[in-house]
C-alpha positions in Angstrom: -27.0 0.4 8.6 -23.1 -0.6 7.3 -20.5 -2.7 5.0 -17.0 -4.9 4.9 -14.4 -7.6 2.0 -14.9 -10.2 -0.6 -11.3 -11.7 -0.3 -10.9 -13.9 -3.3 -12.6 -13.2 -7.0 -16.3 -14.4 -7.8 -14.9 -17.6 -10.0 -13.4 -18.8 -6.7 -16.8 -18.9 -4.9 -18.7 -20.5 -8.2 -16.2 -23.1 -8.7 -16.9 -24.1 -4.9 -20.9 -24.2 -6.0 -19.5 -26.8 -9.4 -17.9 -28.5 -7.0 -20.6 -29.2 -4.8 -22.9 -30.2 -7.8 -23.9 -27.1 -9.1 -22.6 -26.5 -12.0 -22.3 -22.8 -13.2 -24.7 -22.8 -16.8 -22.8 -21.5 -20.4 -22.8 -17.5 -19.9 -25.0 -17.3 -23.1 -26.7 -14.2 -22.4 -27.9 -12.8 -19.1 -31.4 -13.0 -18.0 -32.5 -9.1 -18.8 -35.6 -8.1 -16.2 -36.9 -11.2 -16.0 -40.5 -11.1 -14.0 -40.8 -12.0 -10.8 -37.0 -11.2 -10.1 -35.6 -9.5 -7.1 -35.6 -5.8 -7.9 -32.3 -3.6 -7.8 -33.3 -0.9 -6.0 -31.4 2.7 -4.1 -32.7 4.7 -1.6 -33.4 8.1 -2.9 -34.8 11.6 -1.1 -35.9 13.1 -4.1 -37.0 12.5 -7.3 -34.8 14.9 -8.8 -31.8 14.1 -7.5 -28.4 13.0 -9.2 -28.3 10.4 -7.3 -31.3 9.1 -9.6 -29.4 9.8 -12.8 -26.6 7.6 -11.6 -28.9 4.9 -10.6 -31.1 4.9 -13.8 -27.2 5.4 -15.9 -26.6 2.0 -14.2 -30.0 0.7 -15.0 -31.2 0.8 -11.9 -35.2 1.2 -12.4 -36.6 1.0 -8.6 -36.3 3.5 -6.0 -36.8 2.9 -2.1 -38.3 6.1 -1.0 -38.2 8.6 1.1 -42.5 9.2 2.0 -41.6 12.6 3.9 -46.0 12.9 5.6 -45.1 14.4 8.3 -45.1 17.9 6.8 -48.4 17.5 5.7 -52.1 16.6 7.4 -53.6 13.3 7.2 -56.1 14.3 4.7 -53.3 15.3 1.9 -51.5 11.5 2.3 -52.9 10.5 -1.1 -52.4 13.1 -3.1 -48.7 14.3 -1.3 -47.8 10.2 -2.8 -49.6 10.5 -6.2 -47.3 13.2 -6.9 -44.2 11.5 -5.7 -45.0 8.5 -7.2 -45.9 10.8 -10.7 -42.2 12.1 -10.3 -40.5 9.1 -9.7 -42.5 8.0 -13.0 -41.0 10.6 -14.9 -37.6 9.9 -14.5 -38.3 6.1 -15.4 -37.8 5.0 -12.4 -40.8 2.9 -9.9 -41.0 2.6 -6.1 -41.0 -0.2 -4.7 -41.6 0.5 -1.1 -40.9 3.6 1.6 -38.1 3.6 4.2 -38.2 5.3 7.4 -41.1 6.0 9.2 -43.6 7.2 6.8 -45.3 9.4 9.4 -43.4 11.1 12.6 -43.0 7.8 14.9 -41.0 8.0 17.6 -43.8 8.7 20.5 -44.9 5.0 19.7 -40.6 3.8 20.0 -41.1 5.7 23.9 -44.6 4.8 24.7 -44.8 8.5 24.5 -48.3 10.7 25.3 -49.5 11.0 21.3 -48.1 7.9 20.2 -52.3 7.0 19.8 -51.9 10.1 17.0 -49.0 8.8 15.1 -50.5 4.9 14.9 -53.7 6.9 13.3 -51.1 9.2 11.0 -49.4 5.3 10.3 -52.6 3.9 9.2 -53.9 6.1 7.2 -49.7 6.2 5.2 -50.8 3.0 5.0 -53.7 3.1 3.3 -52.4 5.9 0.9 -49.1 3.6 0.2 -51.3 1.2 -0.6 -53.5 3.0 -3.1 -50.8 4.0 -5.5 -49.5 0.6 -5.2 -46.4 0.7 -2.6 -47.0 -2.3 -1.3 -43.7 -2.3 1.5 -43.2 -0.2 4.8 -38.9 -0.8 6.0 -39.3 0.4 9.7 -37.2 -0.1 12.9 -38.2 0.3 16.2 -35.1 2.4 17.2 -36.1 4.2 20.5 -33.9 7.2 21.4 -31.0 6.6 18.8 -31.1 5.6 15.1 -28.5 3.4 13.7 -25.5 4.8 15.4 -21.7 4.8 14.2 -18.8 6.2 16.3 -16.7 7.5 13.7 -17.6 7.6 9.9 -13.7 8.8 8.6 -12.5 5.1 9.2 -10.1 4.5 5.9 -10.9 1.6 3.8 -9.2 0.4 0.7 -7.7 2.8 -1.5 -7.8 5.1 1.3 -11.5 5.5 0.7 -14.1 6.5 4.5 -16.1 3.9 5.5 -18.0 4.0 9.4 -16.6 2.6 12.1 -19.0 1.3 15.5 -16.7 1.0 18.7 -19.0 0.6 21.9 -16.2 1.4 24.1 -16.5 5.1 22.6 -20.4 4.7 22.8 -20.1 4.4 26.1 -18.1 7.5 27.4 -20.7 9.6 25.3 -23.4 8.6 28.4 -27.0 8.6 28.4 -29.5 10.8 26.3 -32.0 12.4 26.5 -34.6 9.7 27.3 -32.1 8.5 30.1 -32.0 4.8 29.8 -35.4 2.5 28.9 -35.3 -0.2 29.3 -35.8 -3.5 27.2 -39.0 -4.7 28.9 -41.0 -1.1 28.3 -39.6 -1.3 24.5 -41.3 -4.8 24.2 -44.9 -3.4 25.2 -43.9 -0.2 22.9 -43.7 -2.9 20.4 -45.9 -5.1 21.3 -48.8 -2.0 21.5 -48.1 -1.1 18.3 -48.4 -4.1 16.1 -51.2 -4.8 17.4 -52.6 -2.2 16.7 -51.6 -1.8 12.9 -51.0 -5.1 11.6 -54.6 -5.7 10.8 -54.8 -2.6 9.4 -51.6 -3.1 6.5 -54.0 -6.6 6.5 -56.1 -4.7 4.7 -54.7 -2.7 2.7 -51.7 -6.4 1.7 -49.1 -3.7 3.2 -45.9 -5.9 3.9 -44.6 -4.3 7.0 -40.6 -4.6 6.9 -38.8 -4.6 10.5 -35.8 -4.1 10.0 -33.4 -5.2 12.9 -30.9 -2.5 15.1 -28.4 -1.4 14.7 -25.9 -2.1 16.1 -27.5 -5.0 17.6 -26.6 -4.8 21.3 -28.3 -3.5 24.1 -28.3 -1.4 26.5 -26.6 1.5 23.8 -26.5 4.6 25.8 -29.0 4.0 28.5 -31.8 2.7 26.1 -33.0 -1.1 25.6 -33.0 -2.9 22.0 -35.0 -5.3 21.2 -34.3 -6.6 17.8 -31.2 -7.8 17.8 -31.2 -11.5 17.5 -33.7 -14.1 15.2 -35.5 -15.0 18.3 -36.7 -11.9 18.8 -38.3 -11.8 15.4 -39.7 -15.2 15.7 -41.5 -13.4 19.2 -42.2 -10.5 17.1 -44.0 -12.0 14.2 -46.0 -14.1 16.9 -47.5 -11.0 18.1 -49.1 -10.8 15.3 -49.3 -13.7 13.2 -49.5 -12.8 9.5 -48.1 -13.1 5.7 -47.3 -9.1 5.9 -45.8 -9.7 9.3 -41.9 -9.7 8.0 -38.9 -8.7 7.9 -35.9 -6.1 6.7 -33.5 -8.9 6.5 -30.4 -6.5 6.7 -27.4 -8.8 6.0 -24.5 -7.2 8.1 -27.1 -7.1 11.0 -27.9 -10.4 11.6 -24.1 -11.4 10.7 -23.1 -9.0 14.1 -25.9 -10.7 16.1 -23.8 -14.0 16.1 -26.7 -15.6 13.7 -26.0 -18.3 10.8 -27.3 -15.9 8.1 -27.6 -18.7 5.0 -29.2 -20.8 7.5 -31.7 -17.7 8.5 -32.1 -16.1 5.3 -32.8 -20.3 3.8 -35.7 -20.6 6.5 -37.3 -17.1 6.1 -37.4 -17.1 2.5 -39.1 -20.8 2.3 -42.0 -18.9 4.6 -42.2 -15.8 2.8 -40.7 -13.8 5.4 -38.3 -11.6 3.8 -39.7 -8.5 2.1 -36.6 -6.2 1.3 -33.0 -7.1 1.5 -30.0 -4.9 2.9 -26.9 -6.0 1.1 -24.4 -5.0 3.3 -21.6 -6.3 4.6 -19.4 -5.9 8.1 -16.4 -6.6 9.1 -15.4 -7.2 13.5 -18.1 -7.8 16.1 -21.0 -6.1 17.2 -19.1 -4.6 20.0 -16.1 -2.9 17.0 -16.8 -3.0 14.3 -16.9 -1.2 10.8 -18.5 -1.1 7.0 -16.7 -2.5 4.0 -16.9 -2.2 0.0 -19.2 -5.0 -1.1 -16.8 -7.3 -3.0 -14.6 -7.4 0.0 -16.0 -8.5 3.4 -16.3 -11.8 5.0 -19.4 -12.7 3.9 -20.2 -15.0 0.8 -21.9 -12.9 -1.2 -23.0 -14.8 -3.7 -24.3 -17.2 -1.8 -26.1 -14.7 -1.0 -27.7 -14.3 -3.8 -28.0 -17.4 -4.6 -29.7 -18.0 -2.1 -32.2 -15.3 -2.3 -32.8 -15.9 -6.0 -33.2 -20.0 -5.6 -35.2 -19.3 -2.1 -37.5 -17.6 -4.4 -37.6 -13.7 -2.5 -38.8 -10.9 -5.4 -38.8 -8.6 -3.4 -36.6 -5.4 -3.4 -33.0 -5.6 -2.5 -30.9 -2.4 -2.0 -27.0 -1.8 -1.7 -26.6 -0.3 2.2 -23.9 2.0 3.3 -21.0 2.3 0.9 -17.6 3.7 1.6 -17.0 7.3 0.6 -14.6 7.2 -2.5 -12.0 9.9 -3.9 -14.2 12.8 -5.2 -17.2 12.5 -3.2 -17.6 14.7 -0.2 -18.2 12.4 3.2 -21.4 14.6 3.9 -23.9 11.3 3.8 -21.7 8.6 5.2 -22.5 5.8 3.9 -24.9 7.5 1.5 -22.9 8.1 -1.2 -23.5 7.1 -4.6 -19.8 6.3 -5.4 -19.5 2.9 -3.9 -23.2 2.2 -4.7 -22.1 1.7 -8.3 -19.4 -1.2 -8.1 -22.1 -2.4 -5.5 -25.2 -2.8 -8.2 -22.3 -3.9 -11.0 -20.8 -6.5 -8.5 -24.4 -7.7 -8.1 -25.8 -7.7 -11.6 -22.9 -9.4 -12.4 -23.0 -12.2 -9.8 -26.5 -12.6 -10.7 -26.2 -13.3 -14.6 -23.3 -15.2 -13.6 -25.5 -17.8 -11.4 -29.2 -17.0 -14.0 -30.9 -15.2 -11.1 -33.8 -13.5 -12.8 -33.8 -9.6 -11.6 -35.4 -6.0 -12.8 
């Protein structure tokens, strides 16, 4: 996951809205925590982390949690999640969803022996999450390699450090331990998984929010990548048509695909298929790009938030991949909180100026 440049100030973009006939309302007071609004959230590794304290101090009360169920038996999933929910509640945070497969998942993606056991574990996890009131799972189908960058110390604004992907450099690294894996094989594996899991997810009302490949190109070091276009997403949603078979709308990845992310967001909001938003931006192309701060990338972020708000999106939205700023160690590229503090303030300012409710 990653980020890029909001060149003019918000005022210029809002003026454009007014010129198009949607005058900006007077700022008589922001809509504080109105029901039904999108939920500002952040990805946390633990409810006891410093990141949670910082998020709470800037007014964020929703977590995207790591379930961490791979360390316990199926029969312990519910108890483990109940403790996790209670620990977050104790620090004033509600779990809005989980990201990063709740159980080990690699055999499913690669079609290896043991995938049926991983699918069964996933079913148990879905049921347990439902029972604690967590109704969204963000999963991906990036086999062998997760989200990939070739550099994590590229200077951004003011000397902040950001991540970069360069396909030429990635290709020089050669094949992974998995050798060559075809797109056809991955489509077979994804179809097998979706057909097995969606009936269970629908039974328990848990939204399955599929994240795009990052970067969205294929192959990557010999491994096919299949979630690289809006067409591919339509194919996935047609495998098992269901109200819970949907999307993690990672803006930057859809932008790198070459899609019109404004019209795509409108379409999928209208169809209630966006369950989770990764609010981020990048500069460049899918073959070579870098993350930006949330306020200085090429995407019209004001317009994106208006599309989500006016389109009825009321799920979790988190600012993904922020540069590392002065005073922070660059040991967690993209996931330090300094740049996220800026992002949350930027998002809240836009939402309040547009009179869009949020929690």
